[in-house]
C-alpha positions as CSV (number, residue, x, y, z in Angstrom):
1,M,26.6,-44.6,-2.2
2,K,28.6,-42.6,-4.4
3,I,26.4,-39.2,-5.9
4,G,28.0,-37.4,-8.6
5,F,27.5,-33.6,-8.8
6,S,25.1,-33.6,-12.1
7,V,23.0,-35.7,-10.6
8,I,22.4,-33.8,-7.2
9,I,21.9,-30.8,-9.8
10,A,19.3,-32.8,-11.7
11,I,18.0,-33.0,-8.2
12,L,18.1,-30.1,-6.9
13,A,16.7,-28.8,-10.6
14,L,13.6,-31.3,-10.2
15,A,12.7,-30.2,-6.5
16,I,12.5,-26.8,-7.7
17,L,10.1,-27.8,-10.7
18,L,8.2,-30.3,-9.1
19,P,5.5,-27.9,-7.5
20,F,4.7,-27.0,-11.4
21,L,4.5,-30.8,-12.4
22,G,2.0,-31.7,-10.3
23,S,1.6,-35.0,-7.8
24,V,3.6,-37.2,-9.6
25,P,6.8,-39.4,-8.4
26,V,10.0,-38.5,-9.8
27,S,12.8,-40.9,-9.9
28,V,16.5,-39.8,-11.0
29,L,19.0,-42.7,-11.6
30,A,22.4,-42.2,-10.2
31,Q,25.8,-43.2,-12.7
32,E,25.8,-46.1,-10.3
33,R,22.1,-47.0,-11.1
34,N,20.9,-46.1,-7.4
35,E,17.4,-45.1,-7.4
36,V,16.6,-41.2,-5.6
37,T,12.7,-40.8,-5.6
38,I,11.2,-37.4,-4.8
39,G,7.7,-36.7,-4.3
40,T,5.4,-33.8,-4.4
41,N,2.0,-32.8,-3.2
42,I,0.5,-29.8,-4.8
43,L,-1.9,-27.9,-2.4
44,N,-5.1,-26.9,-3.6
45,T,-5.8,-23.5,-4.4
46,A,-8.9,-21.2,-4.7
47,P,-10.9,-21.0,-7.7
48,S,-11.0,-17.4,-8.9
49,M,-13.1,-15.3,-11.3
50,V,-11.2,-14.0,-14.3
51,S,-14.5,-11.7,-15.9
52,I,-18.2,-12.0,-15.7
53,E,-20.1,-10.6,-18.5
54,I,-24.1,-9.9,-18.5
55,K,-25.8,-10.1,-21.8
56,P,-27.4,-8.1,-23.6
57,D,-26.6,-4.7,-22.8
58,D,-29.2,-3.1,-24.9
59,D,-27.9,0.8,-24.0
60,V,-24.4,1.0,-24.8
61,V,-24.3,4.7,-24.4
62,I,-25.4,4.8,-21.0
63,P,-22.3,3.4,-18.5
64,G,-22.7,-0.3,-17.3
65,V,-24.9,-2.8,-18.6
66,Q,-28.7,-1.9,-19.4
67,V,-31.2,-4.6,-19.7
68,I,-34.4,-3.2,-21.1
69,N,-37.4,-5.3,-22.1
70,F,-39.1,-3.8,-24.9
71,N,-42.6,-5.7,-24.2
72,P,-42.8,-6.1,-20.5
73,A,-45.7,-9.0,-21.9
74,T,-42.9,-11.3,-22.4
75,N,-39.7,-12.6,-20.6
76,K,-36.4,-10.7,-21.3
77,T,-33.8,-12.9,-21.1
78,I,-30.3,-12.4,-19.7
79,I,-27.4,-14.5,-20.0
80,I,-24.9,-14.4,-17.3
81,I,-20.9,-15.5,-18.4
82,A,-18.1,-16.2,-16.2
83,N,-14.3,-16.9,-17.0
84,V,-13.4,-18.8,-13.9
85,S,-9.6,-19.9,-12.9
86,D,-8.3,-22.4,-11.0
87,K,-4.6,-23.0,-10.9
88,N,-5.1,-26.8,-10.4
89,G,-7.0,-26.6,-13.8
90,Y,-10.0,-26.0,-14.4
91,D,-11.2,-29.4,-14.1
92,D,-11.1,-29.2,-10.5
93,I,-13.9,-26.7,-10.9
94,T,-17.2,-28.6,-9.8
95,N,-19.9,-26.0,-9.3
96,V,-20.6,-22.6,-10.7
97,T,-23.6,-20.5,-9.3
98,A,-25.2,-17.5,-9.8
99,E,-27.1,-15.6,-7.5
100,I,-29.6,-12.5,-8.9
101,T,-30.0,-9.6,-6.5
102,G,-32.3,-6.6,-7.2
103,P,-34.8,-4.1,-6.0
104,S,-37.6,-7.2,-5.0
105,I,-37.5,-10.6,-4.1
106,V,-36.1,-12.5,-7.2
107,E,-37.4,-15.7,-7.5
108,G,-35.5,-19.1,-9.0
109,S,-32.6,-16.4,-8.5
110,I,-30.0,-19.3,-7.9
111,V,-28.9,-19.9,-11.1
112,N,-26.5,-23.4,-12.3
113,L,-23.9,-22.0,-15.0
114,T,-22.7,-24.9,-17.0
115,F,-19.4,-25.7,-18.5
116,D,-19.2,-23.9,-21.8
117,S,-15.5,-24.1,-23.3
118,A,-12.3,-24.1,-22.2
119,I,-9.7,-21.0,-22.5
120,N,-6.7,-22.5,-21.4
121,I,-5.6,-25.5,-18.9
122,T,-6.9,-23.5,-15.9
123,T,-9.3,-21.1,-17.3
124,A,-13.0,-22.3,-18.7
125,T,-16.1,-20.5,-19.5
126,Y,-19.5,-21.2,-18.0
127,K,-22.8,-20.0,-18.5
128,G,-26.4,-19.5,-17.8
129,Y,-29.8,-18.1,-18.5
130,F,-32.2,-16.4,-16.4
131,N,-35.1,-14.7,-17.3
132,M,-36.3,-11.7,-16.5
133,F,-40.3,-11.3,-16.2
134,N,-42.3,-9.1,-14.2
135,Y,-39.4,-8.1,-11.6
136,S,-39.1,-4.0,-10.7
137,E,-36.9,-1.5,-12.6
138,G,-33.8,-0.9,-10.8
139,D,-30.4,-2.1,-10.4
140,Y,-29.4,-5.9,-10.1
141,K,-26.5,-7.6,-8.5
142,V,-25.1,-10.8,-10.1
143,E,-23.0,-12.8,-7.4
144,I,-20.9,-15.7,-9.2
145,I,-19.6,-18.7,-6.4
146,S,-17.3,-20.8,-7.7
147,T,-16.7,-23.9,-6.1
148,D,-13.4,-26.7,-6.7
149,A,-13.2,-30.2,-6.0
150,G,-11.4,-29.6,-2.3
151,G,-14.1,-27.0,-1.4
152,L,-12.8,-24.2,-1.6
153,T,-14.4,-21.1,-3.1
154,G,-13.9,-17.9,-5.4
155,E,-16.6,-15.3,-6.0
156,G,-17.3,-11.9,-8.0
157,S,-19.9,-9.9,-8.9
158,K,-21.8,-7.9,-11.6
159,N,-24.1,-5.2,-11.7
160,F,-26.6,-4.3,-14.0
161,T,-29.9,-2.5,-14.4
162,Y,-33.1,-3.7,-15.5
163,G,-35.8,-1.5,-16.9
164,Y,-38.8,-1.2,-19.5
165,R,-39.1,0.6,-22.5
166,V,-42.3,0.6,-24.8
167,L,-41.5,0.6,-28.6
168,Q,-43.9,3.3,-30.3
169,Y,-44.2,3.4,-34.0
170,A,-45.2,6.6,-36.1
171,I,-45.4,5.2,-39.6
172,W,-46.0,8.2,-42.2
173,A,-48.9,8.0,-44.8
174,N,-46.9,7.8,-47.5
175,S,-43.7,6.1,-47.0
176,T,-42.1,6.1,-50.2
177,K,-41.2,9.9,-49.7
178,H,-41.0,9.6,-45.6
179,K,-38.7,7.3,-43.4
180,D,-40.9,5.2,-41.0
181,A,-40.3,7.0,-37.4
182,I,-39.4,4.8,-34.1
183,H,-39.8,6.9,-30.7
184,W,-38.8,5.3,-27.4
185,S,-40.9,6.0,-24.4
């Protein structure tokens, strides 16, 4: 079997490029119509956190995320957004969860984040919601764990501060001459 120089170059080029093409067999026809088959397997890579966001940030003046419940008798819902990447493609990601820990026991703190949107072929946005009701004021941590089809995991975390502020109103008797005054306590 005689293989020409250009066929050897083509085979070498494919061998170099195959890790980027996925696990597919590639056939190269030589000048004499002899077939050379090259195969490759892509190793599984663990997912990774691109970014984690906690919303709302109710006080952007103070550094970090400040979640403030203005009415302690009601729920304050936080939104957890995680951008997760996997070099095997975002469709390789099978599970994304968030665990919230804080100064006191946080019941129901494991939140399953659901697929929200694709950013590109390797990265997607996952989103979940958690109600902060009657929890202690203080610093909380959201730890995100993503798992792929091969069982590999990627982790990341984000902190936020939770607190209460009661909105007090002082309304002037003649509101046409004076603006309503709002005071925070």
